[in-house]
GUGU-82340 format. One record per atom (N, C-alpha, C): residue in three letters; atom name; x negated, y negated, z negated. Coordinates in nm, 2 decimals, m for minus. Layout:
N
<r "ALA" "CA" <X Y Z>>
...
END
This chain:
118
<r "UNK" "N" <m0.09 0.12 0.00>>
<r "UNK" "CA" <0.00 0.00 0.00>>
<r "UNK" "C" <m0.09 m0.12 0.00>>
<r "UNK" "N" <m0.06 m0.22 0.09>>
<r "UNK" "CA" <m0.13 m0.34 0.10>>
<r "UNK" "C" <m0.07 m0.45 0.02>>
<r "UNK" "N" <m0.14 m0.52 m0.06>>
<r "UNK" "CA" <m0.09 m0.64 m0.13>>
<r "UNK" "C" <m0.18 m0.76 m0.11>>
<r "UNK" "N" <m0.12 m0.87 m0.10>>
<r "UNK" "CA" <m0.19 m1.00 m0.08>>
<r "UNK" "C" <m0.16 m1.09 m0.20>>
<r "UNK" "N" <m0.26 m1.15 m0.25>>
<r "UNK" "CA" <m0.24 m1.24 m0.37>>
<r "UNK" "C" <m0.31 m1.37 m0.34>>
<r "UNK" "N" <m0.23 m1.48 m0.34>>
<r "UNK" "CA" <m0.29 m1.61 m0.32>>
<r "UNK" "C" <m0.33 m1.67 m0.45>>
<r "UNK" "N" <m0.43 m1.76 m0.45>>
<r "UNK" "CA" <m0.47 m1.84 m0.56>>
<r "UNK" "C" <m0.53 m1.97 m0.52>>
<r "UNK" "N" <m0.54 m2.07 m0.61>>
<r "UNK" "CA" <m0.61 m2.19 m0.58>>
<r "UNK" "C" <m0.52 m2.31 m0.56>>
<r "UNK" "N" <m0.39 m2.29 m0.57>>
<r "UNK" "CA" <m0.30 m2.40 m0.56>>
<r "UNK" "C" <m0.30 m2.49 m0.69>>
<r "UNK" "N" <m0.22 m2.60 m0.68>>
<r "UNK" "CA" <m0.21 m2.69 m0.80>>
<r "UNK" "C" <m0.19 m2.83 m0.75>>
<r "UNK" "N" <m0.21 m2.92 m0.85>>
<r "UNK" "CA" <m0.19 m3.06 m0.82>>
<r "UNK" "C" <m0.32 m3.13 m0.77>>
<r "UNK" "N" <m0.31 m3.20 m0.66>>
<r "UNK" "CA" <m0.43 m3.26 m0.60>>
<r "UNK" "C" <m0.39 m3.40 m0.57>>
<r "UNK" "N" <m0.48 m3.49 m0.59>>
<r "UNK" "CA" <m0.46 m3.63 m0.55>>
<r "UNK" "C" <m0.47 m3.65 m0.40>>
<r "UNK" "N" <m0.40 m3.74 m0.34>>
<r "UNK" "CA" <m0.42 m3.77 m0.20>>
<r "UNK" "C" <m0.57 m3.80 m0.17>>
<r "UNK" "N" <m0.62 m3.75 m0.06>>
<r "UNK" "CA" <m0.76 m3.76 m0.02>>
<r "UNK" "C" <m0.85 m3.66 m0.08>>
<r "UNK" "N" <m0.79 m3.58 m0.17>>
<r "UNK" "CA" <m0.87 m3.47 m0.24>>
<r "UNK" "C" <m0.87 m3.35 m0.16>>
<r "UNK" "N" <m0.93 m3.24 m0.22>>
<r "UNK" "CA" <m0.95 m3.12 m0.16>>
<r "UNK" "C" <m0.90 m3.00 m0.25>>
<r "UNK" "N" <m0.87 m2.89 m0.18>>
<r "UNK" "CA" <m0.84 m2.77 m0.26>>
<r "UNK" "C" <m0.88 m2.65 m0.17>>
<r "UNK" "N" <m0.90 m2.54 m0.23>>
<r "UNK" "CA" <m0.94 m2.42 m0.16>>
<r "UNK" "C" <m0.85 m2.31 m0.20>>
<r "UNK" "N" <m0.78 m2.25 m0.11>>
<r "UNK" "CA" <m0.69 m2.14 m0.14>>
<r "UNK" "C" <m0.76 m2.01 m0.10>>
<r "UNK" "N" <m0.73 m1.91 m0.18>>
<r "UNK" "CA" <m0.79 m1.78 m0.15>>
<r "UNK" "C" <m0.68 m1.68 m0.13>>
<r "UNK" "N" <m0.70 m1.58 m0.05>>
<r "UNK" "CA" <m0.60 m1.47 m0.03>>
<r "UNK" "C" <m0.68 m1.34 m0.05>>
<r "UNK" "N" <m0.65 m1.28 m0.16>>
<r "UNK" "CA" <m0.72 m1.15 m0.19>>
<r "UNK" "C" <m0.63 m1.03 m0.14>>
<r "UNK" "N" <m0.69 m0.94 m0.07>>
<r "UNK" "CA" <m0.62 m0.83 m0.01>>
<r "UNK" "C" <m0.66 m0.70 m0.08>>
<r "UNK" "N" <m0.56 m0.63 m0.13>>
<r "UNK" "CA" <m0.59 m0.49 m0.19>>
<r "UNK" "C" <m0.52 m0.39 m0.10>>
<r "UNK" "N" <m0.58 m0.27 m0.10>>
<r "UNK" "CA" <m0.52 m0.17 m0.01>>
<r "UNK" "C" <m0.60 m0.17 0.12>>
<r "UNK" "N" <m0.57 m0.08 0.21>>
<r "UNK" "CA" <m0.65 m0.06 0.33>>
<r "UNK" "C" <m0.57 m0.11 0.45>>
<r "UNK" "N" <m0.64 m0.19 0.53>>
<r "UNK" "CA" <m0.59 m0.24 0.66>>
<r "UNK" "C" <m0.66 m0.15 0.77>>
<r "UNK" "N" <m0.58 m0.09 0.85>>
<r "UNK" "CA" <m0.63 m0.01 0.96>>
<r "UNK" "C" <m0.61 m0.08 1.09>>
<r "UNK" "N" <m0.72 m0.10 1.16>>
<r "UNK" "CA" <m0.71 m0.17 1.29>>
<r "UNK" "C" <m0.74 m0.31 1.28>>
<r "UNK" "N" <m0.70 m0.39 1.38>>
<r "UNK" "CA" <m0.74 m0.53 1.38>>
<r "UNK" "C" <m0.62 m0.61 1.34>>
<r "UNK" "N" <m0.64 m0.70 1.25>>
<r "UNK" "CA" <m0.54 m0.79 1.20>>
<r "UNK" "C" <m0.58 m0.93 1.21>>
<r "UNK" "N" <m0.48 m1.02 1.24>>
<r "UNK" "CA" <m0.50 m1.16 1.24>>
<r "UNK" "C" <m0.47 m1.20 1.09>>
<r "UNK" "N" <m0.55 m1.30 1.04>>
<r "UNK" "CA" <m0.53 m1.35 0.91>>
<r "UNK" "C" <m0.47 m1.49 0.92>>
<r "UNK" "N" <m0.36 m1.52 0.85>>
<r "UNK" "CA" <m0.29 m1.64 0.87>>
<r "UNK" "C" <m0.26 m1.71 0.74>>
<r "UNK" "N" <m0.25 m1.84 0.75>>
<r "UNK" "CA" <m0.19 m1.92 0.64>>
<r "UNK" "C" <m0.07 m1.99 0.69>>
<r "UNK" "N" <0.04 m1.98 0.62>>
<r "UNK" "CA" <0.16 m2.05 0.65>>
<r "UNK" "C" <0.19 m2.15 0.53>>
<r "UNK" "N" <0.28 m2.24 0.56>>
<r "UNK" "CA" <0.33 m2.32 0.45>>
<r "UNK" "C" <0.48 m2.36 0.47>>
<r "UNK" "N" <0.54 m2.38 0.36>>
<r "UNK" "CA" <0.68 m2.41 0.36>>
<r "UNK" "C" <0.71 m2.53 0.26>>
<r "UNK" "N" <0.74 m2.64 0.32>>
<r "UNK" "CA" <0.77 m2.76 0.24>>
<r "UNK" "C" <0.92 m2.75 0.19>>
<r "UNK" "N" <0.96 m2.82 0.08>>
<r "UNK" "CA" <1.09 m2.81 0.04>>
<r "UNK" "C" <1.19 m2.85 0.15>>
<r "UNK" "N" <1.29 m2.77 0.17>>
<r "UNK" "CA" <1.40 m2.79 0.26>>
<r "UNK" "C" <1.36 m2.77 0.41>>
<r "UNK" "N" <1.24 m2.72 0.43>>
<r "UNK" "CA" <1.19 m2.70 0.57>>
<r "UNK" "C" <1.16 m2.55 0.59>>
<r "UNK" "N" <1.14 m2.52 0.72>>
<r "UNK" "CA" <1.10 m2.39 0.76>>
<r "UNK" "C" <0.96 m2.36 0.73>>
<r "UNK" "N" <0.93 m2.23 0.72>>
<r "UNK" "CA" <0.79 m2.19 0.70>>
<r "UNK" "C" <0.71 m2.20 0.84>>
<r "UNK" "N" <0.60 m2.27 0.83>>
<r "UNK" "CA" <0.53 m2.30 0.96>>
<r "UNK" "C" <0.39 m2.24 0.95>>
<r "UNK" "N" <0.33 m2.20 1.06>>
<r "UNK" "CA" <0.20 m2.15 1.07>>
<r "UNK" "C" <0.10 m2.27 1.06>>
<r "UNK" "N" <0.00 m2.26 0.97>>
<r "UNK" "CA" <m0.10 m2.36 0.95>>
<r "UNK" "C" <m0.23 m2.33 1.02>>
<r "UNK" "N" <m0.28 m2.21 1.00>>
<r "UNK" "CA" <m0.41 m2.17 1.05>>
<r "UNK" "C" <m0.41 m2.02 1.07>>
<r "UNK" "N" <m0.49 m1.97 1.17>>
<r "UNK" "CA" <m0.51 m1.83 1.20>>
<r "UNK" "C" <m0.66 m1.81 1.22>>
<r "UNK" "N" <m0.70 m1.70 1.16>>
<r "UNK" "CA" <m0.83 m1.64 1.19>>
<r "UNK" "C" <m0.81 m1.51 1.27>>
<r "UNK" "N" <m0.85 m1.52 1.40>>
<r "UNK" "CA" <m0.82 m1.40 1.48>>
<r "UNK" "C" <m0.95 m1.34 1.53>>
<r "UNK" "N" <m1.04 m1.31 1.44>>
<r "UNK" "CA" <m1.17 m1.25 1.47>>
<r "UNK" "C" <m1.28 m1.36 1.47>>
<r "UNK" "N" <m1.40 m1.31 1.48>>
<r "UNK" "CA" <m1.51 m1.40 1.47>>
<r "UNK" "C" <m1.51 m1.51 1.57>>
<r "UNK" "N" <m1.51 m1.63 1.53>>
<r "UNK" "CA" <m1.51 m1.74 1.62>>
<r "UNK" "C" <m1.38 m1.78 1.69>>
<r "UNK" "N" <m1.27 m1.71 1.65>>
<r "UNK" "CA" <m1.14 m1.74 1.71>>
<r "UNK" "C" <m1.05 m1.80 1.61>>
<r "UNK" "N" <m1.01 m1.92 1.62>>
<r "UNK" "CA" <m0.93 m1.99 1.53>>
<r "UNK" "C" <m0.81 m2.06 1.59>>
<r "UNK" "N" <m0.71 m2.08 1.51>>
<r "UNK" "CA" <m0.59 m2.17 1.55>>
<r "UNK" "C" <m0.56 m2.26 1.43>>
<r "UNK" "N" <m0.53 m2.38 1.47>>
<r "UNK" "CA" <m0.49 m2.48 1.36>>
<r "UNK" "C" <m0.37 m2.55 1.41>>
<r "UNK" "N" <m0.27 m2.57 1.33>>
<r "UNK" "CA" <m0.16 m2.66 1.36>>
<r "UNK" "C" <m0.22 m2.80 1.38>>
<r "UNK" "N" <m0.16 m2.88 1.47>>
<r "UNK" "CA" <m0.21 m3.02 1.50>>
<r "UNK" "C" <m0.21 m3.10 1.37>>
<r "UNK" "N" <m0.12 m3.08 1.28>>
<r "UNK" "CA" <m0.11 m3.16 1.16>>
<r "UNK" "C" <m0.23 m3.14 1.07>>
<r "UNK" "N" <m0.30 m3.03 1.08>>
<r "UNK" "CA" <m0.41 m3.01 0.99>>
<r "UNK" "C" <m0.55 m3.00 1.06>>
<r "UNK" "N" <m0.55 m3.01 1.19>>
<r "UNK" "CA" <m0.68 m3.01 1.26>>
<r "UNK" "C" <m0.78 m3.11 1.21>>
<r "UNK" "N" <m0.90 m3.07 1.19>>
<r "UNK" "CA" <m1.00 m3.16 1.14>>
<r "UNK" "C" <m1.00 m3.18 0.99>>
<r "UNK" "N" <m0.90 m3.12 0.92>>
<r "UNK" "CA" <m0.89 m3.14 0.78>>
<r "UNK" "C" <m0.90 m3.00 0.71>>
<r "UNK" "N" <m0.84 m2.90 0.77>>
<r "UNK" "CA" <m0.83 m2.77 0.71>>
<r "UNK" "C" <m0.93 m2.67 0.78>>
<r "UNK" "N" <m0.98 m2.58 0.71>>
<r "UNK" "CA" <m1.07 m2.48 0.77>>
<r "UNK" "C" <m1.03 m2.34 0.71>>
<r "UNK" "N" <m1.01 m2.25 0.80>>
<r "UNK" "CA" <m0.98 m2.11 0.76>>
<r "UNK" "C" <m1.11 m2.03 0.78>>
<r "UNK" "N" <m1.14 m1.94 0.68>>
<r "UNK" "CA" <m1.26 m1.86 0.69>>
<r "UNK" "C" <m1.24 m1.73 0.62>>
<r "UNK" "N" <m1.33 m1.63 0.65>>
<r "UNK" "CA" <m1.32 m1.50 0.59>>
<r "UNK" "C" <m1.44 m1.47 0.51>>
<r "UNK" "N" <m1.42 m1.38 0.41>>
<r "UNK" "CA" <m1.54 m1.33 0.34>>
<r "UNK" "C" <m1.63 m1.24 0.42>>
<r "UNK" "N" <m1.76 m1.24 0.39>>
<r "UNK" "CA" <m1.85 m1.15 0.46>>
<r "UNK" "C" <m1.85 m1.01 0.39>>
<r "UNK" "N" <m1.79 m1.00 0.27>>
<r "UNK" "CA" <m1.81 m0.87 0.20>>
<r "UNK" "C" <m1.68 m0.80 0.19>>
<r "UNK" "N" <m1.56 m0.86 0.20>>
<r "UNK" "CA" <m1.44 m0.79 0.19>>
<r "UNK" "C" <m1.33 m0.86 0.28>>
<r "UNK" "N" <m1.21 m0.83 0.26>>
<r "UNK" "CA" <m1.10 m0.89 0.35>>
<r "UNK" "C" <m1.05 m1.02 0.30>>
<r "UNK" "N" <m1.10 m1.07 0.18>>
<r "UNK" "CA" <m1.05 m1.20 0.13>>
<r "UNK" "C" <m1.07 m1.31 0.24>>
<r "UNK" "N" <m0.97 m1.39 0.25>>
<r "UNK" "CA" <m0.99 m1.51 0.33>>
<r "UNK" "C" <m0.94 m1.63 0.26>>
<r "UNK" "N" <m0.98 m1.75 0.32>>
<r "UNK" "CA" <m0.97 m1.87 0.25>>
<r "UNK" "C" <m0.91 m1.98 0.34>>
<r "UNK" "N" <m0.85 m2.08 0.27>>
<r "UNK" "CA" <m0.81 m2.21 0.34>>
<r "UNK" "C" <m0.87 m2.32 0.27>>
<r "UNK" "N" <m0.97 m2.39 0.33>>
<r "UNK" "CA" <m1.03 m2.51 0.27>>
<r "UNK" "C" <m0.95 m2.63 0.32>>
<r "UNK" "N" <m0.90 m2.70 0.23>>
<r "UNK" "CA" <m0.81 m2.82 0.26>>
<r "UNK" "C" <m0.88 m2.94 0.22>>
<r "UNK" "N" <m0.91 m3.03 0.31>>
<r "UNK" "CA" <m0.97 m3.16 0.27>>
<r "UNK" "C" <m0.89 m3.27 0.32>>
<r "UNK" "N" <m0.92 m3.39 0.27>>
<r "UNK" "CA" <m0.84 m3.51 0.30>>
<r "UNK" "C" <m0.69 m3.49 0.29>>
<r "UNK" "N" <m0.65 m3.43 0.18>>
<r "UNK" "CA" <m0.51 m3.39 0.16>>
<r "UNK" "C" <m0.42 m3.51 0.16>>
<r "UNK" "N" <m0.30 m3.49 0.22>>
<r "UNK" "CA" <m0.20 m3.60 0.23>>
<r "UNK" "C" <m0.07 m3.55 0.15>>
<r "UNK" "N" <0.01 m3.64 0.12>>
<r "UNK" "CA" <0.13 m3.61 0.04>>
<r "UNK" "C" <0.22 m3.51 0.12>>
<r "UNK" "N" <0.21 m3.53 0.26>>
<r "UNK" "CA" <0.29 m3.44 0.34>>
<r "UNK" "C" <0.24 m3.30 0.35>>
<r "UNK" "N" <0.12 m3.27 0.29>>
<r "UNK" "CA" <0.07 m3.13 0.28>>
<r "UNK" "C" <0.13 m3.06 0.16>>
<r "UNK" "N" <0.21 m3.13 0.08>>
<r "UNK" "CA" <0.28 m3.06 m0.03>>
<r "UNK" "C" <0.37 m2.95 0.02>>
<r "UNK" "N" <0.35 m2.83 m0.03>>
<r "UNK" "CA" <0.42 m2.71 0.02>>
<r "UNK" "C" <0.38 m2.59 m0.06>>
<r "UNK" "N" <0.46 m2.49 m0.05>>
<r "UNK" "CA" <0.42 m2.35 m0.09>>
<r "UNK" "C" <0.34 m2.29 0.02>>
<r "UNK" "N" <0.22 m2.24 m0.01>>
<r "UNK" "CA" <0.13 m2.19 0.09>>
<r "UNK" "C" <0.13 m2.03 0.08>>
<r "UNK" "N" <0.14 m1.97 0.19>>
<r "UNK" "CA" <0.15 m1.82 0.19>>
<r "UNK" "C" <0.04 m1.76 0.28>>
<r "UNK" "N" <m0.02 m1.66 0.24>>
<r "UNK" "CA" <m0.11 m1.59 0.33>>
<r "UNK" "C" <m0.04 m1.47 0.39>>
<r "UNK" "N" <m0.09 m1.43 0.51>>
<r "UNK" "CA" <m0.02 m1.33 0.58>>
<r "UNK" "C" <m0.13 m1.26 0.67>>
<r "UNK" "N" <m0.12 m1.13 0.68>>
<r "UNK" "CA" <m0.20 m1.06 0.78>>
<r "UNK" "C" <m0.11 m0.98 0.87>>
<r "UNK" "N" <m0.13 m0.99 1.00>>
<r "UNK" "CA" <m0.05 m0.93 1.10>>
<r "UNK" "C" <m0.13 m0.85 1.20>>
<r "UNK" "N" <m0.09 m0.73 1.23>>
<r "UNK" "CA" <m0.17 m0.65 1.32>>
<r "UNK" "C" <m0.17 m0.72 1.46>>
<r "UNK" "N" <m0.29 m0.71 1.52>>
<r "UNK" "CA" <m0.31 m0.79 1.64>>
<r "UNK" "C" <m0.22 m0.74 1.76>>
<r "UNK" "N" <m0.17 m0.61 1.75>>
<r "UNK" "CA" <m0.09 m0.56 1.86>>
<r "UNK" "C" <0.05 m0.54 1.81>>
<r "UNK" "N" <0.07 m0.46 1.70>>
<r "UNK" "CA" <0.20 m0.44 1.64>>
<r "UNK" "C" <0.23 m0.55 1.55>>
<r "UNK" "N" <0.30 m0.65 1.60>>
<r "UNK" "CA" <0.32 m0.77 1.52>>
<r "UNK" "C" <0.42 m0.75 1.41>>
<r "UNK" "N" <0.49 m0.64 1.41>>
<r "UNK" "CA" <0.58 m0.62 1.30>>
<r "UNK" "C" <0.51 m0.55 1.18>>
<r "UNK" "N" <0.39 m0.51 1.20>>
<r "UNK" "CA" <0.31 m0.46 1.10>>
<r "UNK" "C" <0.24 m0.57 1.03>>
<r "UNK" "N" <0.30 m0.63 0.93>>
<r "UNK" "CA" <0.24 m0.75 0.87>>
<r "UNK" "C" <0.27 m0.75 0.72>>
<r "UNK" "N" <0.19 m0.82 0.64>>
<r "UNK" "CA" <0.21 m0.83 0.50>>
<r "UNK" "C" <0.20 m0.97 0.45>>
<r "UNK" "N" <0.27 m1.01 0.35>>
<r "UNK" "CA" <0.27 m1.14 0.29>>
<r "UNK" "C" <0.24 m1.15 0.15>>
<r "UNK" "N" <0.18 m1.26 0.11>>
<r "UNK" "CA" <0.16 m1.28 m0.03>>
<r "UNK" "C" <0.29 m1.35 m0.09>>
<r "UNK" "N" <0.29 m1.38 m0.22>>
<r "UNK" "CA" <0.40 m1.44 m0.28>>
<r "UNK" "C" <0.40 m1.59 m0.28>>
<r "UNK" "N" <0.28 m1.65 m0.24>>
<r "UNK" "CA" <0.28 m1.79 m0.22>>
<r "UNK" "C" <0.21 m1.86 m0.34>>
<r "UNK" "N" <0.15 m1.98 m0.31>>
<r "UNK" "CA" <0.09 m2.06 m0.42>>
<r "UNK" "C" <0.13 m2.21 m0.38>>
<r "UNK" "N" <0.17 m2.28 m0.48>>
<r "UNK" "CA" <0.22 m2.42 m0.46>>
<r "UNK" "C" <0.10 m2.52 m0.46>>
<r "UNK" "N" <0.10 m2.61 m0.36>>
<r "UNK" "CA" <0.01 m2.72 m0.36>>
<r "UNK" "C" <0.09 m2.85 m0.36>>
<r "UNK" "N" <0.07 m2.93 m0.46>>
<r "UNK" "CA" <0.13 m3.06 m0.47>>
<r "UNK" "C" <0.03 m3.17 m0.45>>
<r "UNK" "N" <0.05 m3.25 m0.35>>
<r "UNK" "CA" <m0.04 m3.36 m0.33>>
<r "UNK" "C" <0.03 m3.49 m0.38>>
<r "UNK" "N" <m0.02 m3.55 m0.49>>
<r "UNK" "CA" <0.05 m3.66 m0.54>>
<r "UNK" "C" <m0.04 m3.74 m0.64>>
<r "UNK" "N" <m0.01 m3.86 m0.66>>
<r "UNK" "CA" <m0.08 m3.94 m0.76>>
<r "UNK" "C" <m0.02 m3.92 m0.89>>
END
């Protein structure tokens, strides 16, 4: 059984930084994309960033140049470094892994809240 657990959320001032981690337990077989999503209050869950293998990234326009997705060299943990945070980045952030071919084969964490506020 695969489980994902996010950590690193909290209250951050505008212009500040935060780093989210997604720890994966259990075995992933095959190739998986690693994703970060976020859901702001009253809005849909949106894709923020994807790590699709070495050197292959996707970022939503709203976070380009400010957020960086990366993976651990030693295990399946992956991260979202968030810099120059804005109030509109306030949301619940979810990590997700999705098989690169069988997209219905995916797993979600329970989310971690990030609040950007003074």
